[in-house]
Structure formats: structure tokens, C-alpha cells
C-alpha beads as a LAMMPS data file, in Angstrom:
LAMMPS data file: protein, C-alpha beads

101 atoms
100 bonds

1 atom types
1 bond types

-500.0 500.0 xlo xhi
-500.0 500.0 ylo yhi
-500.0 500.0 zlo zhi

Masses

1 110.0

Atoms # bond

1 1 1 -384.111 316.473 -263.759
2 1 1 -380.985 314.754 -264.952
3 1 1 -379.161 314.834 -268.294
4 1 1 -377.291 311.614 -269.045
5 1 1 -374.537 310.784 -271.511
6 1 1 -376.055 310.260 -274.988
7 1 1 -373.947 307.159 -275.709
8 1 1 -375.465 305.104 -272.873
9 1 1 -377.192 301.871 -273.814
10 1 1 -380.812 301.230 -272.854
11 1 1 -379.721 298.717 -270.186
12 1 1 -377.282 301.210 -268.646
13 1 1 -379.956 303.915 -268.590
14 1 1 -382.497 301.588 -266.972
15 1 1 -379.964 300.505 -264.327
16 1 1 -379.115 304.129 -263.544
17 1 1 -382.806 305.065 -263.351
18 1 1 -383.453 302.145 -260.988
19 1 1 -380.489 303.203 -258.823
20 1 1 -381.850 306.725 -258.347
21 1 1 -385.416 305.499 -257.777
22 1 1 -384.127 303.246 -254.974
23 1 1 -382.089 306.131 -253.538
24 1 1 -385.189 308.337 -253.452
25 1 1 -387.329 305.660 -251.800
26 1 1 -384.592 304.925 -249.238
27 1 1 -384.524 308.641 -248.358
28 1 1 -388.243 308.675 -247.613
29 1 1 -389.479 309.518 -251.091
30 1 1 -392.761 308.287 -252.435
31 1 1 -394.618 308.244 -255.744
32 1 1 -391.469 308.197 -257.822
33 1 1 -392.249 308.698 -261.489
34 1 1 -389.601 308.868 -264.222
35 1 1 -390.274 310.436 -267.604
36 1 1 -387.672 309.691 -270.299
37 1 1 -387.626 312.484 -272.888
38 1 1 -384.985 310.691 -274.958
39 1 1 -381.910 312.125 -276.655
40 1 1 -382.247 315.884 -277.134
41 1 1 -379.630 318.329 -278.487
42 1 1 -378.216 320.558 -275.754
43 1 1 -378.566 324.342 -276.003
44 1 1 -374.781 324.577 -275.634
45 1 1 -371.896 322.114 -275.466
46 1 1 -370.975 320.811 -272.029
47 1 1 -367.457 319.724 -271.041
48 1 1 -367.210 317.295 -268.157
49 1 1 -364.268 315.462 -266.654
50 1 1 -364.787 311.933 -265.410
51 1 1 -363.147 310.373 -262.350
52 1 1 -360.132 309.338 -264.433
53 1 1 -359.497 312.961 -265.438
54 1 1 -360.529 312.527 -269.076
55 1 1 -362.485 315.448 -270.504
56 1 1 -365.505 314.885 -272.775
57 1 1 -367.583 317.405 -274.709
58 1 1 -371.284 316.622 -275.105
59 1 1 -373.648 318.107 -277.691
60 1 1 -376.627 315.820 -276.932
61 1 1 -378.031 314.304 -273.757
62 1 1 -380.692 311.886 -272.510
63 1 1 -383.172 313.898 -270.458
64 1 1 -384.857 312.217 -267.474
65 1 1 -387.482 313.940 -265.366
66 1 1 -388.026 312.545 -261.861
67 1 1 -391.269 313.511 -260.078
68 1 1 -391.514 312.566 -256.397
69 1 1 -392.381 313.624 -252.867
70 1 1 -389.582 313.482 -250.307
71 1 1 -388.147 315.037 -247.178
72 1 1 -385.898 318.087 -247.681
73 1 1 -383.033 316.325 -245.878
74 1 1 -382.831 313.584 -248.513
75 1 1 -382.330 316.098 -251.325
76 1 1 -378.716 316.770 -250.338
77 1 1 -377.825 313.071 -250.656
78 1 1 -379.521 312.817 -254.049
79 1 1 -377.861 315.950 -255.434
80 1 1 -374.412 314.879 -254.211
81 1 1 -374.822 311.429 -255.778
82 1 1 -375.961 312.921 -259.100
83 1 1 -373.025 315.359 -259.102
84 1 1 -370.482 312.585 -258.476
85 1 1 -371.858 310.210 -261.141
86 1 1 -369.840 310.133 -264.396
87 1 1 -372.929 309.142 -266.414
88 1 1 -374.802 312.325 -265.421
89 1 1 -373.807 315.416 -267.423
90 1 1 -376.061 317.900 -265.582
91 1 1 -378.759 317.749 -262.928
92 1 1 -381.143 320.175 -261.346
93 1 1 -383.739 319.974 -258.573
94 1 1 -386.882 322.051 -258.315
95 1 1 -389.225 322.439 -255.379
96 1 1 -392.882 322.679 -256.366
97 1 1 -395.244 324.115 -253.790
98 1 1 -398.962 323.586 -253.533
99 1 1 -401.056 326.560 -254.509
100 1 1 -403.115 328.199 -251.811
101 1 1 -406.490 329.394 -253.010

Bonds

1 1 1 2
2 1 2 3
3 1 3 4
4 1 4 5
5 1 5 6
6 1 6 7
7 1 7 8
8 1 8 9
9 1 9 10
10 1 10 11
11 1 11 12
12 1 12 13
13 1 13 14
14 1 14 15
15 1 15 16
16 1 16 17
17 1 17 18
18 1 18 19
19 1 19 20
20 1 20 21
21 1 21 22
22 1 22 23
23 1 23 24
24 1 24 25
25 1 25 26
26 1 26 27
27 1 27 28
28 1 28 29
29 1 29 30
30 1 30 31
31 1 31 32
32 1 32 33
33 1 33 34
34 1 34 35
35 1 35 36
36 1 36 37
37 1 37 38
38 1 38 39
39 1 39 40
40 1 40 41
41 1 41 42
42 1 42 43
43 1 43 44
44 1 44 45
45 1 45 46
46 1 46 47
47 1 47 48
48 1 48 49
49 1 49 50
50 1 50 51
51 1 51 52
52 1 52 53
53 1 53 54
54 1 54 55
55 1 55 56
56 1 56 57
57 1 57 58
58 1 58 59
59 1 59 60
60 1 60 61
61 1 61 62
62 1 62 63
63 1 63 64
64 1 64 65
65 1 65 66
66 1 66 67
67 1 67 68
68 1 68 69
69 1 69 70
70 1 70 71
71 1 71 72
72 1 72 73
73 1 73 74
74 1 74 75
75 1 75 76
76 1 76 77
77 1 77 78
78 1 78 79
79 1 79 80
80 1 80 81
81 1 81 82
82 1 82 83
83 1 83 84
84 1 84 85
85 1 85 86
86 1 86 87
87 1 87 88
88 1 88 89
89 1 89 90
90 1 90 91
91 1 91 92
92 1 92 93
93 1 93 94
94 1 94 95
95 1 95 96
96 1 96 97
97 1 97 98
98 1 98 99
99 1 99 100
100 1 100 101
């Protein structure tokens, strides 16, 4: 899951989504699905500094949910790239296991 800046244009969001889809596929991921939840108010304000050192406070964010299968080794690259991106306010990864019956 990734939370993007709320002031991004549709073209910027699509380019960023495409970038991360390609990163996942390059790392061995398959069946990449992206669900755009749109602009949603955050539960609390988030301050984030960009690469230039400017601080911004966000009250809303564009929520994207990525669903995919990948190797555990490629997760580190994805998380590091998301953390370094100025357009991403927050990100989180979850591992979902198959149920054994």
C-alpha cells in the first residue's frame, strides 16, 4: 500500500503507478494489480521533508493498493524505492499467507 501526495495530477499518478508496476515485474513479481482508492483524509497529519529539505504537512492522501506475488528478496528494493520517493507520503507492505485447511 502506498499513500501519495494529494496534489498529484492524474498523469503523474499514472506514471508513478507504472513505474512501481515495472519495478515489481523486474523483481520477479507477477499478477500485479493496482487499486486506486482515491483521495482520502488521513487519520492524522503527516509531515514529510523532500530531497530539497522543504517540509510539507499533508492532511489528505491518494491511497493505492498493490496486490502481487513476488520473491521476498525483491521486497527490500521496492520498500527502499518507495521510502526515497518524494511523491510517496507513506507506504506499507503486508505478507499474506495461504490458509492451510
